[in-house]
Structures are given as structure tokens and as C-alpha cells.
N, C-alpha and C positions, 0 to 999 in steps of 0.2 A: 427543630426550627421549621416552621411551616412556610416561610417565605419562598415563593417559587423560583427565585433567582439563586437561592442558597446552594443547592446541589451543583448547578452549572458553575457557580463561583468557586466551589471547592475543587472541582476538577481542573478548571482553568488556572487556578492559583498554583496547583502542582506543576502544571505544564510551563507556565510563564516564570515562576519563581525558582523552580528546582530542575527544570529541563526534563521533566518526566515525559515519556512518550504517551500519546493519547490513549492507546488501547490498554496500556498497563495502568494508567491512572483510572480509567473507567472500570477496570477489573478490581483494582485495589480499594476503591472508595465505595462504601455501602450507600448506594443511592436509594431514595424512597421508591419502592416498587410501583406505586400507583402513578407516579409522575416520571418514571425513569425514561420512557420514550421521549417525552417532551424535553427533559433535561439533556438527553443525548443529542437531540435535534439542535438545541441552543448551542451546545458545546461545539458541535461540528460547524454550525453556521458561523459562529464567531471566528473559529480558526480558518475556515474557508475564505472569510472576508477580512482577515486580520489587517492586511495592509491598508485596505480602504477605510476600515473603522479607525485605524491609527491616524490616517490622513485627515479624517473628519475631526478627530479630537485636536490634532495639531492646528487645524484651521479655525478652531473656536476657543482656543486657550492661548494665553501669552507664554506660559511655560508648562512643561509636561507634568501632569499630576503624578503622585506616587502610584506604585504598582496596583495596590488594592483598589484605588479609585479608578485607575485606567481599566481594570477588569470590569468593574461595575458599569462604567460608561460603555464599554464594548458590548456587554450583555444588553444594556438598555437600548443602545443605538441599533443593534441587530433586531431587537423586537420592534422598534419604531420603523426602521427603513425596510427591512425584508419581510417581517411578519405583519406589518401594518397594524400593530396594536395601538389602542388609544393612548395619546400622550400622557393624560392625567394618570392612567393606570400604571404605565411604565415608570413614570416619575415617582409616584407614591411608593411603588414596590422597591425601586432602587434606593430611595432615601430611607425607607424603613430598614432595609438590610444594612445600609451604611451605619445606621445608629446601632443596630443589633451587633454589628461587628466591633463596636466600641469606637467608632470614628465619627462621633457626633460633630466634632469641630469642622469637618469638611462636608457635612450633609447639606449645608446651605449652598456651597459651591456646586455640588452635584445637582441640587434642585434648580439653581439658576441656569446651569449649562443646558439641562434637558428641556427646560421651558423655552430657552432662547434658540436652540439648535434649529437650523433651517437647511435641509439638504440642497435646496435649490441654489444656495450660495456656494456650494462645493464645485470647484472647477478643476478637473483633472489636468495634469501636465500633458503636453503633447508627446507624440512618438512613443518609443518603448518605455519611457519613464511613466507614461500614463497607463500603459499595459501592466507595468509592475505594480502600480497602485491598485488597479482594477482586479488583477488576478493573484497578486502576491508572489509571483515568480521572481527569482533573482534575474538581474539583467543579462548575465551570461547565458542563462537557460533560454530566455526569450530570444536572444540573438541566434542561438543554435536552432531553435524551433523554426524561426522565420527562414533561416538559410536552407533548412532541410525541407520544410513543408510549404513555405509561402505564408504571407501574413494572414490570409483568410482561414486556412486550415489550422495554422498555429493558434489562432484565437479560439477555434472550436475545440481544439485539444485542451487548452487551458481552462475553458469554460465547462468542460465535461464534469458531470457529477456522478457519484455512485448511484447505481440502479437499486441498491438495497443490500440486504444481507444474503450472501450466497451460501446455500446449504446443500450438501451432498448426502444423500440417504443411502444407507445400506439396506434398510428395510423399514416398513411401517410408514412410508410416506403418505399413503392415502388419507390417514387421519389428519395430516397437516395441510393437505392441498385444498381443504375447504376454505382456508384463509386466502385473502388476496395474494397473488404471486405472479411472477413472470416465468414462463418456460424458457429454457436455454436449449441449445442444440445438442446438449450432452445428456446421456441417460441418468436419471435420478438426481439431476442437479437443477435446483430452482432458486429463484431470487425473491425474497420477501421484503416488504417495506420495513418491517422490523421483526425481530425474532429473538425471544428470550429463551435461553436454553433451559431444558427441563430434565426429568430423569432419563429421557430417551438419549440425551447426549452422553451421560455417564454409562449407559448400557451399550453404547456403541451403535445405536440405531442410526445416528447421523453425525456429521461433523461439519464444521465451517471451513469451506475451501473455496477460494476465489475462482471465477470462471477462467481467468488467465492461467492459473495453476493447473486446472483440469485440462485446458487446451494443450499445454505443454506435455502432460502425460499422454494425451490422446495421440500426439505426434511420435511417441516412442513405440517401437515395434515390440511385440512379445519376444522374450528371449529366456535363456536358461538362467544365467547369473548376471545380474545388473549391478554396477557400481554407481552409487549416488554420492557425488563428491562433496556437496555442500547441503546436507540433508535437513537440517533443522528448519522448522519445528517438527517436520516429519510427514506432512500431508502428502507430498508427492511419493515418498517411499511407501507409504501405506497403500495408496492407490495403485502404484506400480507393482506392489507385491501380489496383485491379482492377475497381472499380465506376465510376470516373470516367476520362474521357479524359486529363485532366491534373490534377495536384495541385500547388498552390503551398504549400509548408510553411514557415511563418515562425516564427522563434524569437528571443527577446530577446538572448540571450548567444551570442557566437561559439563557446565551447566546447560549448554544448548543440547548436548548429547542426551541429557536427562529428559529434555522435552520430547525427543524422538522416542525414548524408552516409554515415556508416559503415553504418548500418542499410540504407539504400537500396542501397548497393553490394553488401552481403552477400546481400540478397534479390533482387538484379537487377531493381529497380524503376526503370526508366529514365525514366518519365514524371513524375518528381517534381522540382520546382525548389525549392531551399532558399535562403531569404533570412534575413538578420539584420536585424531591425527591431522596434520597439515596437508591439504591436498595440493599445495605447491611443491611439496617435497616428495621425491621418488621413494617408493617402497618396493624393493627388489622382488619380494614375494608376490607382488601383484602384477608383475610384468607378464603380458599375454594371458592373463588369468580370467578375464571376463568376456562375456558374449556381447555386452553393451555397456555404455556408461552415460550418465547424465551429469553435465556440468552446468548446474543452475547457479551461476557465479554471483558473488557479491557485486552489486551495481549501484548506480546513482538512485535507482528506485523511483524515478519521476513518473513511471507508468502507474504507480499506486497512489498518487497524490489524491485522487478522488476518495480513496479509502483512508488515507493518512495525511490529512492536510497539514499537520504539524511538521511533516517531513521537510517542508520548504524552509523552516527555520534553521535547518542544520546543513544546508548544501552550499558548498563553495566550489569554484572551478578547480582549485588545487586538489581538493579531495577527490574530484572526478578523475583527475590525471593519475592519482595514486591507484585508484580502483582499476584503471585500465591495465596497469602493470600486473596486478593480482589476477585479473581475468585471463590474461594471456598466459601467465605462469601456470594457472590451474589447467587450462585447456591443453597446453603443451605437455604437461606432466601426465595427466590422466589418459591422454591418447595412447600412452605406452602400455596401459593396462588392458587394452582391448585386443582380442584375437583378430587375426586376419578373417575378413568376412563380417566382423562385428561393426557396430556403428556407435559413434559418439554424438550425443545430442547436446547442443549448446543453447542455453537460454538465459534471458534476463527479464527483469520487470521494468524496462525502460524503452524509450523510443528514439534514443540518440544513435545515429548511424555508427559513430566511432566505437561505441560499446557493442554493437551488434554485427552488421555486415563487415565493419572495419576489422573487428577481431577475427572473424572467420576468414576473411581474405588474407590477413597476415599469416594465419595458421596454414592455410592451404599452400601458400607460396613456399613455406619451409617444410612442408610435409607432403611430399609427392605421393606417398602411399595412401593418402586419403583423398576422396572425391566427394564433393557436395552432392546431395540427393534432392530431387524435387519432392516436396511434401505438400499435403493439403490439410485443410481443417474445415469443419462445418461452422466454425465461428467466423464472423466477418473479419476480413483481413486484407492486407495488401501484400503482394508478392514483392520480395526484394531480390537483389542479385543472388543471394544464397539461402534465403529462408522466408519466413512469414512474419509480418509485423502486424500485431493487433493494436488498434488505437482507441483511446478512451471514448471518443465521440461516436464510435460505431460498434464497440464491443463491450457494452454494458459497463463502461467506465474503466476497462482494463487496458493497460498499455504494456504489452509483453512482446518478446521476440523469441523465435525458436528456429533453429537450423539443425540439419542432420548430416553427418559426414561418415561415409563408409570407408573402412580400412580395406583397400583392395589388394594389398600384398604385404 
């Protein structure tokens, strides 16, 4: 099917109807190569503006259309509002696909809606309800952001977009740098507007790794034997295997441990041992066995919204509270694995204080044998009480936190 809305529709249908995650859906669906970049742009654009597009539909219909029609309307409205495409072209393309999908009966409604839609008649609610429509964030997250950063900075954080595809090279980068790209403050890490993997990926010449992930690894000192507590999919373990003599990469689920094995094999990182175990549970054989540890704990993930806009569909305040218990349990347990003189690095991909400095503060109050250390980073950041906070509006779209604690006795 050659309709340009078809591939975006297929991906979005998987996400909206089946709860598929964006990056998995993009990997699993065979998109037309010649139009892949455009299709991906539309998918991201629709998801980034999902709440606003839904609000537009609600304001121009008496009752909510069925899912397939809502998806077609969101694609069409994104093209009209954000890409400024001609109305006749957008309408004809959406109606054509509607008929091809066997939904001729609603094609008239679709046609009438798109010809009548007028964005100037859309009035956002006031206060944080309006921010929720504009940026798609749940109300509880907006309230947290405003309390922590103030309204002006909170809006900048929510409005931040991904800077592109972050690629870390092992070798051969010169051939790729003839393309448009952004330099980062890290060696061999560049950001491209789009980047389709080729044979160099499978040969281990490069990998896809976010600037925030690399910043966390940069904050970890070289050591003999490092314990990586929540290691999947393996990017940090692989990069840290260059700084440390050996890395033990642990993961809770077997299928995620296989991702580490695959990553390790592709990047030829032979000094990584992969284990399946629960990092909240004490393993006596690991006590005082490691020179350092990384606790890149499960978190709310809000710092990655620029890369994963569908994440906002799955977040609730209660789920965040459960995560806090897990974060603290992992940090408390893994700290027992580090020798005197070694360091535990704690990190998240979020910007909420309660998951970051809050967790470190609680840990230090109950672990007098650990002291927080001052660390630095070449990536734009804000210093917090115990670590560094990277924020999406200043750090290439990355919202990450990192802190390092030394075992002093």
C-alpha cells in the first residue's frame, strides 16, 4: 500500500490498541525504507502531541470516534497543525486510507471533520489542566515539576524534544561524520537527525547509546571489578568494560539478560559476566567482593520522554511510589557488595528529587560508612545536594541523575 499515512497508522495502531512500546513497534514493523524517516517523524509527532490532538478531536465531535478513525484523525491533524501541510492533500490522503482499510462507511465523517476543523476555535483549559493538554503529562507529574523547578523551567522541561539519534562509535566514525550531526562533550559520541543502522552496527563499529547513559558511565571511576546491578540492555556494561578489568552485569529477568549477552557479543566485550538474579536480594558470595558498583535503578523514566513519548501513557503516581521502594532496596543491598575504599554510583533517568537526591539522602542517613563525593561532568548539568542532575532542555533532551558514594570504612 503506497498511501503515506499507512506505515504511521500501522505503528500507532500497535501502540494504541495493544499497548506496544514505541521502539519495539518500530523495530517489529517492516516500514517502507524510502519513506521510513518521514513515517517515524509522524509517529513521534502524533505521540508527542497525543493529548492535544485528542483534545482537538473531542472539541469537534459529539462523541468519540472508534480507534481506527481516531488514529487517522490524529495523523491528519498532526500534518495540518504541526507540519502545515495543505488541507486538501491531508484530507484526501486520510480518506483514501480509510477506504483502503475497509472503513468506507466512516470516510464521509472523516472528510467532513477535516474540512471543518479550525484550530483557532481550540481553547485550552486554564492552569495545569491546560499544561496537561499541551504537553501530555499527567497532572501529578506536572505538579511535581512545578514544585521542584518552578512553572517556567517546568514548561521548558516538558517542551524539550529529542536532539536526534545518539550514536557511540568504536571505530570508523569518519565515514559517518560527513552527514549532518551534533558533537557531544563525549569522545566518539555524536547525534544525528536520523540514522538507519547498517552493517557497521552488526560488526560492532558503533552502537546506539543515549547521551545521558554515557554521562553516567563517565562519572564512574575505573576499577578492577565492577558490579552493574540493573544492567539490561547492556550499553553501560559494555562501555564500562573499557574502564574496568571485569564487569558483572546482573539482571532480574532471563529475557533481559539475553539482551546483555547479545550486546556483549556484538561489541566484542568479553570481560562481562552476565547473571540472572534479583538485585534487591542479598547474595552472600558478593559481600565485599567488588571494587565498585553501579545502581542504575528502575525509575519513573520521565527523563526519557523526549525519546519515548509513549511512556506518558503508562505512568501513575502509585507506580512511582512502588518504584521508590525498589530503588532504595537495590541501593541498600548492593552497597554491601563494595569493598572499603570502593564506590557505589546511583543513577536514574528521571528528574524528580524523591527518586534522586531523596534516595541518596535516605541511604546516607542509615549508612554512616558511606560518604557522598563531589563529581563533575562535561555535559550541561545542575549540581544537587548529592549529585548531578541533567535536564532535557539543556542536555540534548536527556533527563538523568547520577551520584557517587564512597565506602570509607
